[in-house]
C-alpha positions as CSV (number, residue, x, y, z in Angstrom):
1,M,-9.7,-14.4,-24.0
2,K,-8.2,-11.5,-22.1
3,K,-7.2,-8.7,-24.4
4,F,-3.8,-7.1,-24.1
5,L,-3.8,-3.6,-22.6
6,F,-6.3,-1.3,-24.3
7,V,-7.4,2.2,-23.6
8,C,-11.1,2.4,-22.9
9,L,-11.3,6.1,-22.4
10,I,-9.1,9.2,-22.4
11,I,-10.5,12.5,-21.2
12,V,-8.3,15.5,-20.9
13,I,-9.6,17.9,-18.4
14,I,-7.0,20.6,-18.5
15,S,-4.0,21.4,-20.7
16,G,-0.5,22.4,-19.8
17,C,2.1,20.8,-17.6
18,S,1.5,20.0,-14.0
19,R,4.2,20.3,-11.4
20,K,6.1,17.0,-11.3
21,A,6.7,15.1,-8.0
22,D,8.1,11.7,-7.5
23,W,6.6,8.9,-5.4
24,V,9.2,6.2,-5.5
25,Q,8.5,3.9,-2.5
26,F,5.7,2.2,-0.6
27,R,3.6,4.6,1.5
28,G,5.8,7.6,0.3
29,E,8.7,9.2,2.1
30,G,9.2,7.9,5.6
31,G,6.2,5.5,5.1
32,R,3.8,8.0,6.5
33,G,1.3,7.9,3.7
34,V,1.6,11.6,3.2
35,S,2.3,13.4,-0.1
36,S,4.2,16.7,-0.3
37,S,2.0,17.7,-3.2
38,R,-0.9,20.1,-2.4
39,I,-3.7,18.7,-4.5
40,T,-7.3,19.7,-3.7
41,P,-10.7,18.8,-5.1
42,P,-12.4,19.1,-7.5
43,L,-10.6,16.5,-9.5
44,G,-11.2,15.4,-13.1
45,L,-10.3,12.4,-15.1
46,R,-7.0,12.8,-17.0
47,W,-7.1,9.2,-18.4
48,K,-7.9,5.7,-17.5
49,I,-7.1,2.3,-19.0
50,K,-8.5,-1.2,-18.6
51,L,-5.7,-3.6,-18.2
52,Q,-7.6,-6.8,-19.1
53,D,-11.0,-7.3,-20.8
54,S,-12.5,-9.6,-18.3
55,D,-15.5,-9.7,-16.0
56,E,-13.5,-11.4,-13.3
57,K,-12.5,-9.1,-10.4
58,I,-8.8,-9.1,-9.4
59,R,-7.7,-9.4,-5.8
60,S,-4.7,-7.0,-5.8
61,L,-3.4,-4.0,-7.8
62,N,-0.8,-2.5,-5.5
63,P,0.2,1.1,-5.4
64,P,2.5,2.3,-8.3
65,V,5.6,4.4,-8.1
66,V,6.0,7.6,-10.1
67,M,9.3,9.0,-11.3
68,G,9.5,11.9,-13.6
69,D,6.8,11.5,-16.3
70,T,6.5,7.7,-15.9
71,I,4.2,5.5,-13.8
72,Y,5.5,2.0,-12.9
73,F,3.4,-0.9,-11.5
74,G,2.9,-4.6,-11.7
75,S,-0.4,-6.3,-12.3
76,D,-2.4,-9.5,-11.7
77,D,-1.8,-10.4,-15.4
78,G,1.9,-10.9,-14.7
79,N,2.9,-7.8,-16.6
80,F,5.0,-4.9,-15.3
81,Y,4.0,-1.6,-17.0
82,A,5.7,1.7,-17.6
83,L,3.0,4.3,-18.7
84,D,3.4,7.9,-19.7
85,A,1.8,10.0,-16.9
86,E,0.4,12.6,-19.3
87,S,-1.4,10.3,-21.7
88,G,-1.4,6.7,-20.5
89,Y,0.7,5.7,-23.5
90,M,2.6,2.5,-22.8
91,R,6.3,3.2,-22.8
92,W,7.1,-0.5,-22.4
93,V,5.8,-3.7,-20.8
94,F,7.8,-6.6,-19.2
95,K,6.3,-10.0,-18.8
96,S,7.2,-11.9,-15.7
97,G,6.4,-15.6,-15.1
98,A,3.4,-15.1,-12.8
99,E,1.1,-12.6,-11.2
100,I,2.8,-9.6,-9.6
101,N,1.7,-8.6,-6.1
102,S,4.8,-6.8,-5.2
103,I,5.2,-3.0,-4.7
104,P,8.2,-1.7,-6.8
105,Y,10.9,0.7,-6.0
106,A,12.6,3.2,-8.4
107,D,16.0,4.8,-8.3
108,K,17.8,6.9,-10.9
109,E,18.5,4.1,-13.3
110,Q,16.5,1.0,-12.4
111,I,13.1,-0.2,-11.2
112,Y,12.9,-3.2,-8.9
113,F,10.0,-5.6,-8.2
114,G,9.2,-9.1,-7.2
115,S,6.9,-11.7,-8.8
116,K,5.0,-14.8,-7.7
117,D,7.3,-16.6,-10.1
118,G,9.9,-16.4,-7.3
119,K,12.2,-13.8,-8.8
120,L,13.2,-10.3,-7.9
121,Y,13.7,-8.3,-11.1
122,A,15.8,-5.2,-11.8
123,L,14.9,-3.5,-15.1
124,S,16.1,-0.4,-16.9
125,R,13.7,2.4,-16.2
126,E,14.2,3.8,-19.6
127,T,13.8,0.6,-21.8
128,G,12.3,-2.1,-19.6
129,Q,15.2,-4.3,-20.4
130,E,16.1,-6.9,-17.7
131,I,19.4,-6.0,-16.0
132,W,19.4,-8.9,-13.5
133,N,17.1,-11.2,-11.6
134,F,17.5,-12.9,-8.2
135,P,15.6,-16.2,-7.7
136,V,14.3,-17.2,-4.3
137,Y,12.5,-20.3,-2.9
138,S,9.0,-18.8,-2.8
139,Q,6.6,-16.2,-4.1
140,I,7.6,-12.5,-3.5
141,N,4.6,-10.7,-2.1
142,S,6.2,-7.7,-0.4
143,Q,7.3,-4.2,-1.1
144,V,10.8,-3.8,-2.5
145,E,12.9,-1.0,-1.1
146,R,16.4,0.4,-1.6
147,Y,17.9,1.4,1.7
148,G,21.5,2.7,1.5
149,D,23.5,0.0,-0.3
150,Y,20.8,-2.7,0.1
151,I,17.8,-3.8,-2.0
152,V,15.4,-5.3,0.6
153,F,12.5,-7.6,0.1
154,V,10.8,-10.6,1.6
155,G,10.0,-14.1,0.3
156,D,6.9,-15.7,1.6
157,A,7.8,-18.2,4.4
158,D,11.4,-18.1,3.1
159,A,13.7,-15.2,4.1
160,V,14.2,-11.4,4.3
161,Y,16.8,-10.7,1.7
162,F,19.4,-7.9,1.5
163,L,21.0,-7.6,-1.9
164,S,23.6,-5.3,-3.4
165,P,22.3,-3.0,-6.2
166,D,23.8,-5.4,-8.7
167,G,21.7,-8.3,-7.4
168,K,24.3,-10.1,-5.1
169,E,23.0,-11.4,-1.8
170,Q,24.7,-9.7,1.2
171,F,22.8,-11.4,4.0
172,S,19.3,-12.7,4.8
173,I,17.1,-13.4,7.8
174,D,14.9,-16.5,8.1
175,N,11.2,-16.1,7.5
176,P,9.6,-19.2,9.0
177,G,6.0,-18.5,8.2
178,W,5.0,-14.9,7.3
179,Y,3.3,-14.0,4.1
180,N,2.4,-10.7,2.3
181,F,5.0,-9.1,4.6
182,T,5.7,-5.4,4.7
183,F,8.4,-3.4,6.6
184,L,9.6,0.1,7.4
185,M,13.3,1.1,7.3
186,A,14.3,3.9,9.6
187,D,17.5,4.9,11.3
188,D,19.2,1.6,10.1
189,I,16.4,-0.4,11.8
190,M,14.0,-2.6,10.0
191,Y,10.4,-2.5,11.5
192,F,9.8,-5.4,11.5
193,A,11.9,-8.3,10.6
194,T,10.9,-11.9,11.0
195,G,12.2,-13.7,14.1
196,P,13.4,-17.2,14.6
197,S,9.9,-18.7,15.1
198,V,6.6,-18.1,13.3
199,D,5.2,-16.0,16.2
200,Q,8.0,-13.5,16.4
201,V,8.6,-10.3,14.6
202,G,10.7,-7.4,15.8
203,P,12.9,-4.4,15.0
204,F,16.2,-5.6,13.5
205,D,19.4,-3.5,13.5
206,I,20.9,-4.0,10.1
207,N,24.4,-2.9,11.2
208,K,24.7,-5.0,14.3
209,R,22.5,-7.7,12.7
210,E,20.5,-8.3,15.8
211,F,16.9,-7.9,17.1
212,L,16.2,-5.1,19.6
213,W,13.0,-6.8,20.9
214,F,10.1,-8.8,19.7
215,L,6.5,-7.8,19.3
216,P,4.4,-9.2,22.2
217,Y,2.6,-11.5,19.8
218,H,0.5,-13.4,22.4
219,Q,-0.7,-10.1,24.0
220,I,-1.8,-8.7,20.6
221,N,-2.9,-12.0,19.1
222,A,-4.2,-10.9,15.7
223,T,-4.4,-12.4,12.2
224,W,-3.2,-9.4,10.3
225,Y,-0.5,-6.9,11.3
226,S,-0.4,-3.7,9.3
227,F,2.6,-1.8,7.9
228,C,3.7,0.7,10.6
229,A,4.5,4.4,10.7
230,I,6.7,6.4,13.1
231,R,6.4,9.7,14.9
232,G,9.3,10.4,17.3
233,N,9.8,7.4,19.6
234,L,6.4,5.9,18.8
235,L,5.6,3.2,16.3
236,Y,1.9,3.0,15.1
237,M,0.2,0.0,13.6
238,G,-3.2,-1.6,13.3
239,T,-4.3,-5.3,13.5
240,A,-7.4,-7.2,12.4
241,G,-9.0,-10.5,13.0
242,I,-12.3,-12.3,12.5
243,G,-14.1,-14.1,15.3
244,Y,-17.8,-13.6,15.9
245,G,-17.3,-10.5,13.8
246,T,-14.5,-8.2,12.7
247,E,-12.1,-7.2,15.4
248,L,-9.9,-4.2,14.9
249,S,-7.1,-2.9,17.2
250,Y,-4.8,0.1,17.1
251,Y,-1.4,0.5,18.8
252,A,1.3,2.9,19.7
253,I,4.5,1.1,20.7
254,N,7.7,2.6,22.1
255,R,10.1,1.8,19.3
256,N,13.1,1.6,21.6
257,T,11.7,-0.7,24.2
258,G,8.7,-2.5,22.6
259,R,6.4,-1.3,25.4
260,I,2.8,-0.7,24.3
261,E,2.1,2.9,25.2
262,W,-1.6,2.9,24.2
263,E,-4.0,0.6,22.5
264,Q,-7.6,0.9,21.3
265,H,-10.0,-1.9,20.4
266,C,-13.3,-2.0,18.6
267,D,-15.7,-4.3,16.9
268,G,-15.9,-3.5,13.2
269,K,-18.9,-1.4,12.1
270,M,-20.5,-3.5,9.3
271,P,-24.2,-2.9,9.7
272,L,-25.3,-4.5,6.4
273,F,-23.0,-7.5,6.5
274,N,-23.6,-10.9,8.0
275,L,-20.7,-13.0,9.4
276,E,-20.1,-14.8,6.1
277,N,-19.8,-11.5,4.2
278,E,-17.5,-10.1,6.9
279,Y,-15.3,-13.1,6.5
280,R,-15.2,-12.6,2.7
281,Y,-14.4,-9.0,3.1
282,F,-11.6,-9.8,5.5
283,L,-10.0,-12.3,3.0
284,R,-10.2,-9.6,0.3
285,N,-8.3,-7.2,2.6
286,I,-5.4,-9.4,3.6
287,D,-4.3,-9.7,0.0
288,L,-3.6,-5.9,0.1
289,L,-0.1,-5.1,1.3
290,D,-1.2,-1.7,2.7
291,F,-4.3,-3.0,4.5
292,M,-4.8,-0.8,7.6
293,A,-1.5,1.2,7.0
294,P,-1.9,4.4,9.0
295,I,-1.3,8.1,8.2
296,V,0.7,10.1,10.7
297,L,-0.1,13.9,10.6
298,K,1.2,16.1,13.4
299,N,-0.7,14.9,16.5
300,L,-3.1,12.5,14.6
301,V,-2.9,8.9,13.5
302,I,-5.5,8.1,10.9
303,F,-6.7,4.6,9.9
304,T,-9.1,3.3,7.3
305,G,-10.0,-0.2,6.3
306,G,-11.4,-3.3,8.0
307,D,-15.0,-1.9,8.3
308,C,-17.1,1.0,7.2
309,A,-15.2,3.7,9.2
310,A,-12.3,6.0,9.1
311,R,-10.8,6.9,12.5
312,A,-8.3,9.4,13.9
313,F,-6.6,8.9,17.3
314,D,-4.5,11.4,19.3
315,A,-0.9,10.3,18.5
316,D,0.2,10.7,22.1
317,S,-2.7,9.4,24.2
318,G,-4.7,7.2,21.8
319,V,-7.9,9.1,22.5
320,L,-10.4,8.8,19.6
321,R,-10.5,12.3,18.0
322,W,-13.1,11.6,15.3
323,E,-14.8,8.7,13.6
324,R,-16.5,8.9,10.1
325,V,-18.9,6.0,9.3
326,F,-19.9,5.3,5.7
327,D,-22.8,3.3,4.2
328,T,-20.4,0.7,2.7
329,P,-17.1,-0.7,3.8
330,V,-13.8,1.1,3.1
331,S,-11.8,-0.5,0.3
332,S,-8.3,0.9,0.7
333,A,-5.7,2.4,2.9
334,P,-5.6,6.3,3.0
335,T,-3.2,8.9,1.5
336,L,-3.0,12.5,2.7
337,S,-2.4,15.7,0.8
338,A,-2.9,19.3,2.0
339,G,-4.9,18.2,5.1
340,R,-7.2,16.0,3.0
341,V,-7.5,12.2,3.2
342,Y,-8.2,10.1,0.1
343,F,-9.3,6.4,0.0
344,G,-11.9,4.1,-1.6
345,L,-15.3,2.8,-0.6
346,L,-16.3,-0.7,-1.6
347,G,-19.9,0.0,-2.8
348,D,-22.7,-2.6,-2.9
349,E,-25.7,-3.6,-5.1
350,V,-27.2,-0.1,-4.8
351,R,-24.2,2.2,-4.5
352,K,-21.2,2.2,-6.9
353,P,-17.7,2.1,-5.5
354,Q,-16.2,5.6,-4.9
355,L,-13.0,7.6,-4.2
356,V,-13.7,9.9,-1.3
357,C,-11.9,12.8,0.2
358,I,-12.4,13.8,3.9
359,S,-10.9,16.4,6.2
360,A,-8.0,15.1,8.3
361,R,-9.0,17.6,11.0
362,D,-12.5,16.3,11.7
363,G,-13.4,13.6,9.2
364,R,-15.9,15.8,7.3
365,L,-16.8,14.6,3.8
366,L,-15.3,17.0,1.2
367,W,-15.7,15.4,-2.2
368,Q,-16.5,12.0,-3.8
369,M,-16.4,10.4,-7.2
370,E,-17.8,7.1,-8.5
371,T,-15.2,4.6,-9.9
372,D,-15.3,1.5,-12.2
373,G,-14.6,-1.1,-9.5
374,S,-13.5,-0.6,-5.9
375,I,-10.1,0.9,-5.2
376,L,-7.7,-1.8,-4.1
377,S,-4.8,0.1,-2.4
378,A,-4.1,3.6,-1.2
379,P,-4.1,6.2,-4.0
380,V,-0.7,7.6,-4.9
381,I,-0.5,11.4,-5.1
382,A,2.3,12.8,-7.2
383,G,2.3,16.4,-8.4
384,K,-1.3,17.4,-9.3
385,R,-2.4,13.8,-10.0
386,I,-4.0,11.0,-8.0
387,I,-3.3,7.5,-9.3
388,F,-4.9,4.2,-8.3
389,G,-6.3,0.9,-9.6
390,T,-9.5,-1.0,-9.1
391,D,-10.7,-4.6,-8.8
392,E,-12.2,-4.3,-12.3
393,N,-8.7,-4.0,-13.8
394,V,-9.1,-0.3,-14.4
395,F,-6.2,2.1,-13.8
396,Y,-7.0,5.7,-13.1
397,V,-5.1,9.0,-13.3
398,L,-7.0,12.0,-11.9
399,E,-5.9,15.6,-12.1
400,Q,-6.8,18.8,-10.2
401,V,-9.2,21.0,-12.1
402,L,-8.0,24.6,-12.1
């Protein structure tokens, strides 16, 4: 029997109020994976909770959103939680009809998320009461985002939906075969929308309701396409596949024309893994909606995930600026704050999973902390706190030690 939400440990490291900062959408403002908060190690445990009392590892616990003093997230147990950021106290919980592998979005009054039960939900942020739901024909395993007057999300192999804030469909785009789909909204363009066939995605002008171009799928030819990030006229993304080993690629694409401006390819560095273990690791990763999502920082594009390395490329030329290789595979996408990059390491039979912090400038290891289970998705950094979940159903809130 799985027990309902219990607190396994609360340790208060410092007293007083931290400066508040909101993190209300996937990958933060502009989708760059960069926090405006200036948090620096050392970090201490504010609190942690175990969501389910089970020895079974979960496959996904996507990044939460933070608004004011409340953390919102969905879980593999089908529950959507609102927790007090200070104490971990459960403000409310909403039970959906299936597992939740959707990343929510918060606005002033409501919180929006999708469920594998095939519904998009809008709840009151204050009470958790359902305001409306919108049923679709498939599971919803995407982020949800409000862009202007639209609530945008994707149904697996169904459609990309654009709803009004009161839950009425405005228009949709067919999704003939894409799953676990993520997108970036910028300048009234959706990067990317699903095209008329299963091998087409491209930027979609939501005002003209037309595609600008399509990704050169047969040239790239990958299994996984990451969430993208933008710097000027360039669009950055990573891809992954598995053949005789892990194959990783990194791209900068002109977002106006679709031309590939630079690309870099490498075989994954997995020294202690045989091919079977590499395949299992790859399958673990593609359940994560932010797998290989990049950070864009000035003239650097930083990627983690897919193997045992973190890599930084020159944003204009694609030249490899640094590479940091770890003893075990990386378990999450990165988040940046104050020139420091935070992400998880998977661990193995000898080494426990960890949260690590490295320098964005040169990849130098700055700080690390063992965790109960491996971090599943990029940590969220809001105010003086770092927030993440692990595959052992443990949800963490860390706080800067003064």
